[in-house]
C-alpha positions as a Markdown table, in Angstrom:
| # | Residue | x | y | z |
|---|---|---|---|---|
| 1 | Met | -15.6 | -22.7 | -24.5 |
| 2 | Asp | -12.0 | -22.4 | -23.4 |
| 3 | Phe | -10.5 | -20.9 | -20.2 |
| 4 | Ser | -10.1 | -17.3 | -21.5 |
| 5 | Gln | -13.6 | -17.2 | -23.1 |
| 6 | Lys | -15.1 | -18.3 | -19.7 |
| 7 | Ile | -13.2 | -15.5 | -17.9 |
| 8 | Leu | -14.4 | -12.9 | -20.5 |
| 9 | Arg | -18.0 | -14.0 | -20.2 |
| 10 | Trp | -17.9 | -14.0 | -16.4 |
| 11 | Tyr | -16.3 | -10.5 | -16.5 |
| 12 | Thr | -19.0 | -9.1 | -18.8 |
| 13 | Glu | -21.7 | -10.3 | -16.4 |
| 14 | Asn | -20.0 | -9.6 | -13.1 |
| 15 | Lys | -17.5 | -6.7 | -13.3 |
| 16 | Arg | -17.7 | -3.9 | -10.8 |
| 17 | Glu | -18.3 | -0.3 | -11.9 |
| 18 | Leu | -15.0 | 1.4 | -11.0 |
| 19 | Pro | -13.9 | 4.9 | -12.1 |
| 20 | Trp | -10.7 | 3.8 | -13.8 |
| 21 | Arg | -12.6 | 1.4 | -16.0 |
| 22 | Thr | -14.3 | 4.2 | -17.8 |
| 23 | Thr | -11.0 | 5.5 | -19.3 |
| 24 | Gln | -7.9 | 4.3 | -21.1 |
| 25 | Asn | -5.9 | 7.3 | -19.9 |
| 26 | Pro | -2.5 | 5.9 | -18.8 |
| 27 | Tyr | -2.3 | 8.4 | -15.9 |
| 28 | Asn | -5.6 | 7.1 | -14.4 |
| 29 | Ile | -4.7 | 3.5 | -15.0 |
| 30 | Trp | -1.2 | 4.0 | -13.5 |
| 31 | Leu | -2.6 | 5.8 | -10.5 |
| 32 | Ser | -5.1 | 3.0 | -9.8 |
| 33 | Glu | -2.6 | 0.2 | -10.2 |
| 34 | Val | -0.1 | 1.8 | -7.9 |
| 35 | Met | -2.7 | 2.3 | -5.2 |
| 36 | Leu | -4.1 | -1.2 | -5.5 |
| 37 | Gln | -0.8 | -2.9 | -5.0 |
| 38 | Gln | -1.2 | -4.9 | -1.8 |
| 39 | Thr | -4.5 | -3.0 | -1.2 |
| 40 | Arg | -8.1 | -4.0 | -1.5 |
| 41 | Val | -10.3 | -2.1 | -4.0 |
| 42 | Ala | -12.7 | -1.0 | -1.2 |
| 43 | Gln | -9.7 | 0.6 | 0.7 |
| 44 | Gly | -8.0 | 2.1 | -2.3 |
| 45 | Leu | -11.1 | 3.5 | -4.1 |
| 46 | Pro | -11.6 | 6.6 | -1.8 |
| 47 | Tyr | -7.8 | 7.4 | -2.1 |
| 48 | Tyr | -8.0 | 7.2 | -5.9 |
| 49 | Lys | -11.0 | 9.6 | -5.9 |
| 50 | Lys | -9.1 | 12.0 | -3.6 |
| 51 | Phe | -6.0 | 12.0 | -5.8 |
| 52 | Ile | -7.9 | 12.5 | -9.0 |
| 53 | Lys | -9.7 | 15.4 | -7.5 |
| 54 | Ala | -6.5 | 17.0 | -6.1 |
| 55 | Phe | -4.3 | 16.1 | -9.1 |
| 56 | Pro | -6.5 | 15.6 | -12.3 |
| 57 | Thr | -3.4 | 15.2 | -14.5 |
| 58 | Val | 0.1 | 13.9 | -14.2 |
| 59 | Thr | 1.4 | 17.5 | -14.4 |
| 60 | Asp | -0.7 | 18.5 | -11.4 |
| 61 | Leu | 0.8 | 15.6 | -9.4 |
| 62 | Ala | 4.3 | 16.4 | -10.5 |
| 63 | Asn | 3.9 | 20.1 | -9.4 |
| 64 | Ala | 2.6 | 19.1 | -5.9 |
| 65 | Ser | 4.8 | 19.1 | -2.9 |
| 66 | Glu | 5.9 | 15.7 | -1.5 |
| 67 | Glu | 4.3 | 16.7 | 1.8 |
| 68 | Lys | 0.9 | 17.2 | 0.2 |
| 69 | Val | 1.2 | 13.8 | -1.6 |
| 70 | Leu | 2.1 | 12.0 | 1.5 |
| 71 | Lys | -0.7 | 13.7 | 3.5 |
| 72 | Leu | -3.3 | 12.5 | 1.0 |
| 73 | Trp | -1.7 | 9.0 | 1.0 |
| 74 | Gln | -1.8 | 8.9 | 4.8 |
| 75 | Gly | -3.4 | 5.6 | 6.0 |
| 76 | Leu | -2.9 | 3.7 | 2.8 |
| 77 | Gly | 0.5 | 2.2 | 3.9 |
| 78 | Tyr | 3.6 | 1.2 | 2.0 |
| 79 | Tyr | 4.6 | 4.9 | 1.7 |
| 80 | Ser | 7.4 | 4.1 | -0.8 |
| 81 | Arg | 4.6 | 3.7 | -3.4 |
| 82 | Ala | 3.6 | 7.3 | -2.9 |
| 83 | Arg | 7.2 | 8.6 | -3.0 |
| 84 | Asn | 8.0 | 6.6 | -6.2 |
| 85 | Met | 4.7 | 7.7 | -7.7 |
| 86 | His | 5.5 | 11.3 | -7.1 |
| 87 | Ala | 9.0 | 10.9 | -8.5 |
| 88 | Thr | 7.6 | 9.1 | -11.6 |
| 89 | Ala | 5.1 | 11.9 | -12.2 |
| 90 | Arg | 7.9 | 14.5 | -12.1 |
| 91 | Tyr | 10.0 | 12.4 | -14.5 |
| 92 | Val | 7.2 | 11.9 | -17.0 |
| 93 | Val | 6.5 | 15.6 | -17.0 |
| 94 | Ala | 10.1 | 16.8 | -17.1 |
| 95 | Glu | 11.6 | 14.1 | -19.4 |
| 96 | Asn | 8.7 | 12.9 | -21.5 |
| 97 | Gly | 6.5 | 15.9 | -22.1 |
| 98 | Ala | 3.8 | 14.7 | -19.6 |
| 99 | Glu | 3.3 | 11.6 | -21.9 |
| 100 | Phe | 3.6 | 8.1 | -20.5 |
| 101 | Pro | 5.6 | 5.5 | -22.4 |
| 102 | Lys | 3.4 | 3.6 | -24.8 |
| 103 | Thr | 5.1 | 0.2 | -24.5 |
| 104 | Tyr | 5.7 | -2.4 | -21.8 |
| 105 | Glu | 9.4 | -2.0 | -22.1 |
| 106 | Gly | 9.2 | 1.7 | -21.9 |
| 107 | Leu | 6.9 | 1.6 | -18.9 |
| 108 | Leu | 9.3 | -0.7 | -17.0 |
| 109 | Lys | 11.9 | 2.1 | -17.0 |
| 110 | Leu | 9.7 | 4.2 | -14.7 |
| 111 | Lys | 10.5 | 4.3 | -11.0 |
| 112 | Gly | 8.2 | 2.0 | -9.0 |
| 113 | Val | 6.8 | 0.3 | -12.1 |
| 114 | Gly | 7.5 | -3.5 | -12.2 |
| 115 | Asp | 6.3 | -6.3 | -14.5 |
| 116 | Tyr | 2.8 | -6.3 | -13.2 |
| 117 | Thr | 2.1 | -2.6 | -13.4 |
| 118 | Ala | 3.8 | -2.3 | -16.8 |
| 119 | Ser | 1.8 | -5.2 | -18.1 |
| 120 | Ala | -1.5 | -3.7 | -16.8 |
| 121 | Ile | -0.9 | -0.3 | -18.3 |
| 122 | Ala | 0.4 | -1.6 | -21.6 |
| 123 | Ser | -2.5 | -4.0 | -22.1 |
| 124 | Ile | -5.3 | -1.8 | -20.8 |
| 125 | Cys | -4.3 | 1.5 | -22.4 |
| 126 | Tyr | -2.5 | 0.3 | -25.5 |
| 127 | Gly | -3.8 | -3.2 | -26.2 |
| 128 | Glu | -0.3 | -4.7 | -26.0 |
| 129 | Pro | -0.6 | -8.5 | -25.4 |
| 130 | Gln | 1.1 | -8.6 | -22.1 |
| 131 | Pro | -0.2 | -11.0 | -19.4 |
| 132 | Val | -0.8 | -9.6 | -15.9 |
| 133 | Val | 0.2 | -11.6 | -12.9 |
| 134 | Asp | -0.9 | -10.3 | -9.5 |
| 135 | Gly | -2.0 | -12.2 | -6.4 |
| 136 | Asn | -5.5 | -12.7 | -7.8 |
| 137 | Val | -4.1 | -14.2 | -11.0 |
| 138 | Tyr | -1.7 | -16.4 | -9.2 |
| 139 | Arg | -4.7 | -17.9 | -7.2 |
| 140 | Val | -6.8 | -18.5 | -10.3 |
| 141 | Leu | -4.0 | -20.2 | -12.3 |
| 142 | Ala | -2.7 | -22.2 | -9.4 |
| 143 | Arg | -6.1 | -23.6 | -8.5 |
| 144 | Tyr | -7.4 | -24.2 | -12.0 |
| 145 | Phe | -4.2 | -25.9 | -13.3 |
| 146 | Gly | -3.3 | -27.5 | -10.0 |
| 147 | Val | 0.2 | -25.8 | -9.7 |
| 148 | Asp | 1.9 | -26.1 | -6.3 |
| 149 | Leu | 5.1 | -24.2 | -7.2 |
| 150 | Pro | 5.4 | -21.3 | -4.6 |
| 151 | Thr | 4.2 | -18.1 | -6.2 |
| 152 | Asn | 7.0 | -16.1 | -4.6 |
| 153 | Ser | 9.8 | -18.4 | -5.6 |
| 154 | Thr | 12.0 | -17.6 | -8.7 |
| 155 | Ala | 10.9 | -20.7 | -10.5 |
| 156 | Gly | 7.2 | -20.0 | -9.6 |
| 157 | Ile | 7.3 | -16.4 | -10.8 |
| 158 | Lys | 8.8 | -17.5 | -14.1 |
| 159 | Tyr | 6.4 | -20.5 | -14.5 |
| 160 | Phe | 3.2 | -18.5 | -13.8 |
| 161 | Lys | 4.2 | -15.7 | -16.1 |
| 162 | Gln | 4.6 | -18.1 | -19.0 |
| 163 | Leu | 1.4 | -19.9 | -18.1 |
| 164 | Ala | -0.5 | -16.6 | -18.0 |
| 165 | Lys | 0.8 | -15.8 | -21.4 |
| 166 | Glu | -0.2 | -19.1 | -22.9 |
| 167 | Val | -3.8 | -18.9 | -21.7 |
| 168 | Met | -4.6 | -15.2 | -22.1 |
| 169 | Ser | -6.8 | -13.9 | -24.9 |
| 170 | Ala | -4.4 | -11.7 | -26.9 |
| 171 | Ser | -7.1 | -10.3 | -29.2 |
| 172 | Thr | -9.2 | -9.0 | -26.2 |
| 173 | Val | -6.3 | -8.5 | -23.8 |
| 174 | Arg | -7.7 | -5.3 | -22.3 |
| 175 | Asp | -10.9 | -6.9 | -21.0 |
| 176 | Tyr | -9.3 | -10.3 | -20.4 |
| 177 | Asn | -6.6 | -9.0 | -18.1 |
| 178 | Gln | -9.1 | -7.0 | -16.1 |
| 179 | Gly | -11.4 | -10.0 | -16.1 |
| 180 | Ile | -9.0 | -12.5 | -14.6 |
| 181 | Met | -7.9 | -10.1 | -11.9 |
| 182 | Glu | -11.6 | -9.4 | -11.1 |
| 183 | Phe | -12.4 | -13.1 | -11.2 |
| 184 | Gly | -9.7 | -13.8 | -8.6 |
| 185 | Ala | -10.9 | -11.0 | -6.4 |
| 186 | Ile | -14.6 | -11.9 | -6.4 |
| 187 | Gln | -15.2 | -15.5 | -7.6 |
| 188 | Cys | -12.0 | -17.4 | -6.9 |
| 189 | Ala | -11.6 | -15.6 | -3.5 |
| 190 | Pro | -8.8 | -16.5 | -1.1 |
| 191 | Lys | -11.1 | -18.1 | 1.5 |
| 192 | Asn | -14.2 | -20.1 | 1.1 |
| 193 | Pro | -14.8 | -19.5 | -2.7 |
| 194 | Asn | -18.2 | -20.6 | -3.9 |
| 195 | Cys | -17.0 | -23.3 | -6.3 |
| 196 | Thr | -20.5 | -24.6 | -7.0 |
| 197 | Val | -21.4 | -21.6 | -9.2 |
| 198 | Cys | -17.9 | -21.1 | -10.6 |
| 199 | Pro | -17.8 | -21.2 | -14.5 |
| 200 | Leu | -14.4 | -23.0 | -14.3 |
| 201 | Asn | -15.4 | -25.7 | -11.9 |
| 202 | Asp | -15.6 | -28.5 | -14.5 |
| 203 | Gly | -11.9 | -28.2 | -15.3 |
| 204 | Cys | -10.5 | -26.9 | -12.0 |
| 205 | Lys | -7.7 | -29.3 | -10.8 |
| 206 | Ala | -7.8 | -27.9 | -7.2 |
| 207 | Leu | -11.5 | -28.6 | -6.9 |
| 208 | Gln | -11.1 | -32.1 | -8.3 |
| 209 | Lys | -8.3 | -33.0 | -5.9 |
| 210 | Gly | -9.7 | -31.2 | -2.8 |
| 211 | Leu | -6.9 | -28.6 | -2.8 |
| 212 | Val | -8.8 | -25.3 | -3.1 |
| 213 | Gly | -7.7 | -24.4 | 0.5 |
| 214 | Gln | -4.1 | -25.3 | -0.1 |
| 215 | Leu | -3.4 | -23.5 | -3.3 |
| 216 | Pro | -1.7 | -21.3 | -4.2 |
| 217 | Val | 1.5 | -22.1 | -2.2 |
| 218 | Lys | 3.7 | -19.3 | -0.9 |
| 219 | Leu | 7.2 | -19.6 | 0.8 |
| 220 | Lys | 7.0 | -18.7 | 4.4 |
| 221 | Lys | 8.0 | -15.1 | 5.3 |
| 222 | Asn | 10.9 | -14.2 | 7.6 |
| 223 | Lys | 10.1 | -14.1 | 11.3 |
| 224 | Val | 8.3 | -11.0 | 12.4 |
| 225 | Lys | 10.4 | -8.7 | 14.5 |
| 226 | Lys | 9.1 | -7.0 | 17.6 |
| 227 | Arg | 10.0 | -3.3 | 18.2 |
| 228 | Phe | 9.0 | -1.1 | 21.1 |
| 229 | Phe | 8.3 | 2.6 | 20.3 |
| 230 | Asn | 7.7 | 5.4 | 22.8 |
| 231 | Tyr | 6.5 | 8.7 | 21.3 |
| 232 | Leu | 7.1 | 11.8 | 23.4 |
| 233 | Val | 4.2 | 14.2 | 23.0 |
| 234 | Leu | 5.9 | 17.3 | 24.2 |
| 235 | Ile | 3.7 | 20.3 | 25.1 |
| 236 | Asp | 5.4 | 23.5 | 26.1 |
| 237 | Ser | 4.3 | 26.5 | 28.1 |
| 238 | Asp | 3.0 | 28.2 | 24.9 |
| 239 | Gly | 0.9 | 25.2 | 23.9 |
| 240 | Asn | 3.2 | 24.0 | 21.1 |
| 241 | Thr | 4.4 | 20.5 | 20.5 |
| 242 | Gln | 7.4 | 19.0 | 18.7 |
| 243 | Leu | 7.5 | 17.1 | 15.4 |
| 244 | Glu | 10.4 | 15.5 | 13.6 |
| 245 | Lys | 10.8 | 14.5 | 10.0 |
| 246 | Arg | 12.0 | 10.9 | 9.4 |
| 247 | Thr | 14.7 | 11.4 | 6.8 |
| 248 | Gln | 16.4 | 8.0 | 7.1 |
| 249 | Lys | 15.5 | 5.2 | 4.7 |
| 250 | Gly | 12.5 | 3.2 | 5.7 |
| 251 | Ile | 8.7 | 2.7 | 5.2 |
| 252 | Trp | 7.9 | 6.1 | 6.9 |
| 253 | Gln | 10.7 | 8.1 | 5.2 |
| 254 | Asn | 9.8 | 11.9 | 5.0 |
| 255 | Leu | 6.7 | 11.4 | 7.3 |
| 256 | Tyr | 6.6 | 13.4 | 10.6 |
| 257 | Gln | 6.5 | 12.0 | 14.1 |
| 258 | Phe | 6.7 | 13.0 | 17.7 |
| 259 | Pro | 10.3 | 12.5 | 19.1 |
| 260 | Leu | 10.8 | 8.8 | 19.3 |
| 261 | Leu | 12.5 | 6.7 | 22.1 |
| 262 | Glu | 12.9 | 3.1 | 21.0 |
| 263 | Ser | 13.3 | 0.7 | 23.9 |
| 264 | Glu | 14.2 | -3.0 | 24.4 |
| 265 | Gly | 10.7 | -3.7 | 25.9 |
| 266 | Val | 7.5 | -2.1 | 27.0 |
| 267 | Leu | 8.2 | 0.9 | 29.3 |
| 268 | Gly | 6.2 | 1.4 | 32.4 |
| 269 | Met | 6.1 | 4.2 | 35.0 |
| 270 | Met | 9.1 | 2.5 | 36.7 |
| 271 | Asp | 11.1 | 3.5 | 33.6 |
| 272 | Val | 9.9 | 7.1 | 33.4 |
| 273 | His | 13.5 | 8.2 | 34.1 |
| 274 | Leu | 14.4 | 7.0 | 30.5 |
| 275 | Val | 11.7 | 9.1 | 29.1 |
| 276 | Glu | 12.8 | 12.1 | 31.1 |
| 277 | Glu | 16.4 | 11.6 | 30.0 |
| 278 | Lys | 15.3 | 11.7 | 26.3 |
| 279 | Cys | 13.3 | 14.9 | 26.9 |
| 280 | Lys | 16.1 | 16.9 | 28.5 |
| 281 | Gly | 17.3 | 18.2 | 25.2 |
| 282 | Phe | 14.0 | 19.9 | 24.5 |
| 283 | Gly | 13.5 | 21.9 | 27.7 |
| 284 | Thr | 12.5 | 21.7 | 31.4 |
| 285 | Val | 10.2 | 18.9 | 32.2 |
| 286 | Ser | 7.3 | 19.6 | 34.6 |
| 287 | Ser | 5.3 | 16.4 | 34.3 |
| 288 | Ile | 5.2 | 13.1 | 32.4 |
| 289 | Glu | 2.2 | 10.7 | 32.1 |
| 290 | Ser | 1.6 | 7.6 | 30.1 |
| 291 | Tyr | -1.3 | 8.1 | 27.7 |
| 292 | Asn | -1.9 | 4.4 | 27.2 |
| 293 | Gln | -1.0 | 1.8 | 29.9 |
| 294 | Glu | -1.0 | -1.0 | 27.4 |
| 295 | Pro | 1.0 | -0.7 | 24.2 |
| 296 | Ile | -0.9 | -0.3 | 20.9 |
| 297 | Val | 0.3 | -3.1 | 18.6 |
| 298 | His | 0.7 | -1.8 | 15.0 |
| 299 | Lys | 1.3 | -4.7 | 12.6 |
| 300 | Leu | 3.5 | -4.2 | 9.5 |
| 301 | Ser | 4.6 | -6.8 | 7.1 |
| 302 | His | 7.9 | -7.6 | 8.7 |
| 303 | Gln | 7.6 | -6.1 | 12.1 |
| 304 | His | 5.1 | -5.5 | 15.0 |
| 305 | Leu | 5.4 | -2.1 | 16.7 |
| 306 | Tyr | 4.4 | -2.0 | 20.4 |
| 307 | Thr | 3.7 | 1.7 | 20.8 |
| 308 | Lys | 3.2 | 3.9 | 23.8 |
| 309 | Phe | 2.5 | 7.7 | 23.9 |
| 310 | Trp | 4.0 | 9.7 | 26.7 |
| 311 | Val | 2.6 | 13.2 | 27.3 |
| 312 | Val | 5.4 | 15.4 | 28.5 |
| 313 | Lys | 4.6 | 18.9 | 29.8 |
| 314 | Leu | 7.4 | 21.5 | 29.7 |
| 315 | Ser | 7.7 | 24.6 | 31.7 |
| 316 | Ser | 9.9 | 26.1 | 29.0 |
| 317 | Val | 9.3 | 27.0 | 25.3 |
| 318 | Leu | 10.3 | 24.6 | 22.5 |
| 319 | Lys | 12.8 | 26.2 | 20.0 |
| 320 | Asn | 11.0 | 24.8 | 16.9 |
| 321 | Gly | 7.6 | 24.1 | 18.3 |
| 322 | Val | 4.5 | 23.4 | 16.2 |
| 323 | Ser | 1.2 | 24.8 | 17.2 |
| 324 | Val | -1.1 | 21.9 | 18.3 |
| 325 | Glu | -3.8 | 23.4 | 16.1 |
| 326 | Asn | -1.6 | 22.7 | 13.0 |
| 327 | Val | -0.4 | 19.2 | 13.9 |
| 328 | Lys | -3.2 | 17.6 | 11.8 |
| 329 | Glu | -1.8 | 19.2 | 8.6 |
| 330 | Tyr | 1.4 | 17.1 | 8.7 |
| 331 | Pro | 1.7 | 13.7 | 7.0 |
| 332 | Val | 2.3 | 11.1 | 9.8 |
| 333 | Pro | 2.1 | 7.3 | 10.2 |
| 334 | Val | -1.4 | 6.1 | 10.7 |
| 335 | Leu | -0.8 | 5.0 | 14.3 |
| 336 | Met | 0.2 | 8.6 | 15.1 |
| 337 | Ala | -2.8 | 10.0 | 13.1 |
| 338 | Asp | -5.1 | 7.9 | 15.3 |
| 339 | Phe | -3.5 | 9.4 | 18.5 |
| 340 | Ile | -3.7 | 13.0 | 17.1 |
| 341 | Asn | -7.4 | 12.6 | 16.1 |
| 342 | Thr | -8.4 | 11.4 | 19.6 |
| 343 | Tyr | -6.1 | 13.2 | 22.0 |
| 344 | Lys | -7.4 | 16.6 | 23.3 |
| 345 | Phe | -4.3 | 18.8 | 23.4 |
C-alpha cells in the first residue's frame, strides 16, 4: 500500500464529522476554507455555522453590509479575510451570476483566493486534480520524506507543491486532499505526535532519523514590534461615548474603536496630562481614571500591543456620541470587545 492509499484509509476511519464535508457546494467549501486559514477547526466551526445561518447563499453574503460581516467575524482575527470574502461574494454575484468559477485557474482570479484555497475548492467541488498544500500538508510531507527545505522559502514552496502533486491520488483527489489535511491536523500533529500508531511510521524519514520535532523547517519571522495603545473611553453628561472608524489600511481596517492615543511606552497617572490633552477636542474633561493599572498585552503576528483603557468623564455633550447601550452592536477589535463586555458603563 503506497503513501496516498494509507492516507485515504486513515481518513475513512478517522475523519471528523464537519458540516462542510456534507456538501460539494463551492460557496460552503470556500467559506470554510477562508475561515480556517490560520485558524483551528475548533475555533472556526462556530463562525462557519453563524455565517451559514446569517448568509445561506453567496447572494445573501453579497447583499449584507460590511459592518454586519465584520461584526459576525469579530474575534476570528485577520480581518482582511472577512473584507476580501465580502468583496469576492459581491464580485461573484455581480459579475458571474452568483456562480463560482469551476476551475483552479478561474478561482485564482477571485480576491483573497490563493493557490491553496483555489486547489481546495477545485478538487473538493469539481474533482480537479490539484494538490493542496497548507501547514498540515507541509508537516506530513516534510516529516515523511525528510525534507528540511524551509516551507516559507521560495524554493521550499515550489518543492513541496511539486512533491504534493507527485504523491497525491488524482483519481480520488476529493477525499485524498481532505485526508492529508486531516491527517496533519490529528495524527501528524505539530507537537508530540503519537508515531507508534501512525500508519506511515514504517517509511517516515523523520521518525527513522529522530527529526520529528525538528521538521518542518520555517525561516524565522521578523522581530516582533512593541506598540503602546491608550484607548480613551469618553463618557459625556448624556451617557454617550465616542467611537471612531479605522479607515486607514491595516488589520483592523473599517472596525470601530474608542479614540486612540499611541504612546512611546506605558502611560501611568504621572502622564495623565497627555491623555487630557488628547481629550480636549471632544469636550470639557471632569475626571480621568486608569481602568487597568497594568497594560493588557494583545499579541498579533508581527506586533504586541500593550493596551490601557482610560475612562474619561466629560461635563459637556459629545457632538457625535454613541449611546453606551448601542456600543456592542459595532464591530470592534477583540481586545476592545473584551473591555466592552466587562465594563459597566
